[in-house]
C-alpha positions as CSV (number, residue, x, y, z in Angstrom):
1,A,70.2,28.0,-142.1
2,T,70.5,31.5,-143.4
3,G,70.3,32.2,-147.2
4,H,74.0,32.7,-147.2
5,E,74.7,29.5,-145.4
6,R,72.4,27.6,-147.8
7,E,74.2,29.2,-150.8
8,L,77.6,28.0,-149.4
9,L,76.4,24.5,-148.7
10,D,74.8,24.3,-152.2
11,A,78.0,25.4,-153.9
12,I,80.0,22.8,-151.9
13,A,77.5,20.1,-152.8
14,L,77.8,20.9,-156.5
15,A,81.6,20.8,-156.4
16,E,81.7,17.5,-154.5
17,E,79.1,16.0,-156.9
18,A,81.2,17.2,-159.9
19,V,84.1,15.0,-158.6
20,P,82.6,11.9,-157.0
21,G,84.2,10.5,-153.9
22,T,85.7,13.9,-152.8
23,R,85.2,16.3,-149.9
24,A,85.8,20.1,-150.1
25,I,88.8,21.5,-148.2
26,D,89.0,25.1,-149.5
27,L,86.5,27.6,-150.6
28,D,87.0,31.1,-152.1
29,R,83.9,33.3,-152.6
30,E,84.3,35.8,-155.4
31,D,83.5,39.4,-154.5
32,D,79.9,39.4,-155.7
33,G,79.1,36.0,-154.4
34,A,78.0,34.8,-157.8
35,K,81.0,32.5,-158.2
36,Y,82.9,30.1,-155.9
37,E,86.3,28.5,-156.4
38,I,86.3,25.2,-154.4
39,E,89.0,22.7,-154.0
40,V,88.0,19.1,-153.4
41,T,90.0,16.0,-152.7
42,D,89.7,12.2,-152.3
43,G,92.9,12.2,-150.2
44,T,95.1,11.6,-153.2
45,T,94.2,14.2,-155.8
46,L,93.3,17.9,-155.4
47,T,90.8,19.2,-157.9
48,K,89.7,22.8,-158.4
49,V,86.1,23.3,-159.2
50,E,84.4,26.6,-160.2
51,V,80.7,26.9,-159.2
52,E,78.6,29.6,-160.8
53,G,75.0,29.9,-161.6
54,G,74.1,26.6,-160.1
55,A,76.6,24.7,-162.3
56,A,80.0,23.2,-161.5
57,R,82.9,23.2,-163.9
58,V,85.9,21.0,-163.1
59,E,89.1,23.0,-163.8
60,E,92.3,21.2,-163.0
61,S,93.7,18.4,-160.8
62,E,97.0,17.8,-159.3
63,P,98.5,15.3,-156.7
64,L,97.6,16.2,-153.1
65,E,100.8,17.3,-151.3
66,A,101.8,15.3,-148.2
67,D,101.0,18.1,-145.7
68,E,97.6,18.6,-147.3
69,R,96.9,14.9,-147.1
70,A,97.8,14.9,-143.4
71,E,95.4,17.8,-142.8
72,F,92.6,16.1,-144.8
73,E,93.0,12.9,-142.8
74,A,93.0,14.8,-139.5
75,A,89.8,16.6,-140.3
76,V,86.9,14.8,-138.5
77,I,84.7,17.9,-138.9
78,T,83.6,18.5,-142.5
79,I,83.6,21.9,-144.1
80,Q,79.8,21.9,-143.9
81,E,79.8,21.3,-140.1
82,A,82.5,24.0,-139.7
83,I,80.4,26.5,-141.7
84,R,77.4,25.9,-139.4
85,K,79.6,26.3,-136.3
86,A,81.4,29.4,-137.6
87,L,78.2,31.2,-138.7
88,D,76.4,30.3,-135.4
89,T,79.3,31.8,-133.5
90,W,80.1,34.8,-135.9
91,P,77.2,35.6,-138.1
92,G,78.2,37.3,-141.3
93,I,79.3,36.6,-144.9
94,V,82.0,34.0,-145.5
95,D,84.7,35.2,-147.9
96,D,87.0,32.1,-147.7
97,I,87.6,28.9,-145.9
98,E,90.8,26.9,-145.8
99,L,91.8,23.6,-144.0
100,D,95.2,24.3,-142.6
101,E,97.5,23.4,-139.7
102,D,97.8,26.1,-137.1
103,G,101.3,26.0,-135.6
104,D,100.3,28.1,-132.6
105,L,97.4,25.8,-131.7
106,N,99.3,22.6,-132.8
107,A,96.0,21.6,-134.5
108,V,94.4,21.3,-137.9
109,V,91.7,24.0,-138.2
110,W,89.2,25.3,-140.7
111,E,90.3,29.0,-141.1
112,F,87.5,31.5,-142.0
113,T,87.5,35.0,-143.2
114,I,84.1,36.5,-142.4
115,H,82.7,39.9,-143.2
116,Q,80.7,41.1,-140.2
117,D,79.3,44.6,-139.7
118,G,81.6,46.3,-142.1
119,R,84.8,44.6,-140.9
120,E,86.7,41.4,-141.7
121,I,87.3,38.9,-139.0
122,E,89.7,35.9,-139.1
123,V,88.3,32.9,-137.0
124,W,88.8,29.2,-136.9
125,V,87.0,25.9,-136.1
126,D,89.1,23.0,-134.8
127,A,88.8,20.3,-137.5
128,A,89.0,17.5,-134.9
129,T,86.7,18.8,-132.1
130,G,84.5,21.5,-133.8
131,E,85.6,24.0,-131.1
132,P,85.5,27.6,-132.5
133,G,88.1,30.2,-131.8
134,E,89.5,33.6,-132.8
């Protein structure tokens, strides 16, 4: 894993450990990469966690909406697996990741925004199969 990939995976691990029994479904990397806003869920509650300087701070929780619950339940591929697949296919710096239903594909996908060679690309990894696409 690259240094950037390890940084992402470490931030996600801290967020998931801060709220036991959850999995990450959303990640926003702040501009300088020193801070992450990560949303984790247990399938019922959505909790926002801020990770900065190797520490996680639980911010707020709210009930998980029905469409988000359906997306979470459909995701066989974890955010960690999706990161590996996305960065293997499109090396760069991940800006954000979101689990979402793609109406055009009729599938739940991990949507990525990746900075690559001075440009921003929007790509996805199928949350059921792990298949990458643009």
